[in-house]
C-alpha positions, 0 to 999 in steps of 0.5 A, spaced: 286 162 388 281 165 384 276 170 386 269 171 383 267 178 381 261 180 377 261 185 371 256 189 368 256 191 360 258 198 359 252 202 356 253 203 349 249 208 345 248 205 338 243 208 332 238 203 329 232 202 324 227 197 324 227 193 318 220 193 315 221 188 309 221 193 304 226 195 300 228 202 303 233 206 298 234 211 303 236 206 309 241 203 304 244 208 300 244 214 305 244 211 312 248 205 311 252 209 305 252 203 301 250 202 293 243 199 293 245 193 290 248 191 296 241 189 299 240 182 296 233 180 294 232 175 300 233 180 305 241 180 307 246 186 308 253 186 308 257 185 315 264 183 317 261 176 317 259 176 310 251 177 308 247 176 314 239 175 313 234 181 315 227 179 317 221 184 317 221 186 324 229 186 325 233 192 327 239 194 323 244 196 328 250 201 327 256 200 331 260 206 334 265 204 328 260 204 323 259 197 322 252 194 321 248 188 323 241 185 324 238 184 331 232 180 333 226 184 336 227 180 343 234 181 343 234 188 341 229 190 347 233 186 352 239 189 350 237 197 348 233 202 351 231 209 347 235 215 349 234 222 348 238 226 343 243 230 347 
């Protein structure tokens, strides 16, 4: 017999920056720790899944294990809220 249970995703704090659509060497080199050549001309960043497209307005999220991935604005707003520095 299976009992139905409800679960809530544990809160996770991530660091994120909004992609403007312009090349940002500070974001690529300092924050992401990658050479500027890691950013492709068509707006893609390297991830564990390969290069993923980043469009202007998307958020780039850094996970707790130091990985980066793009997130669409509506998904970001639905999943994350800003926290105060502790």
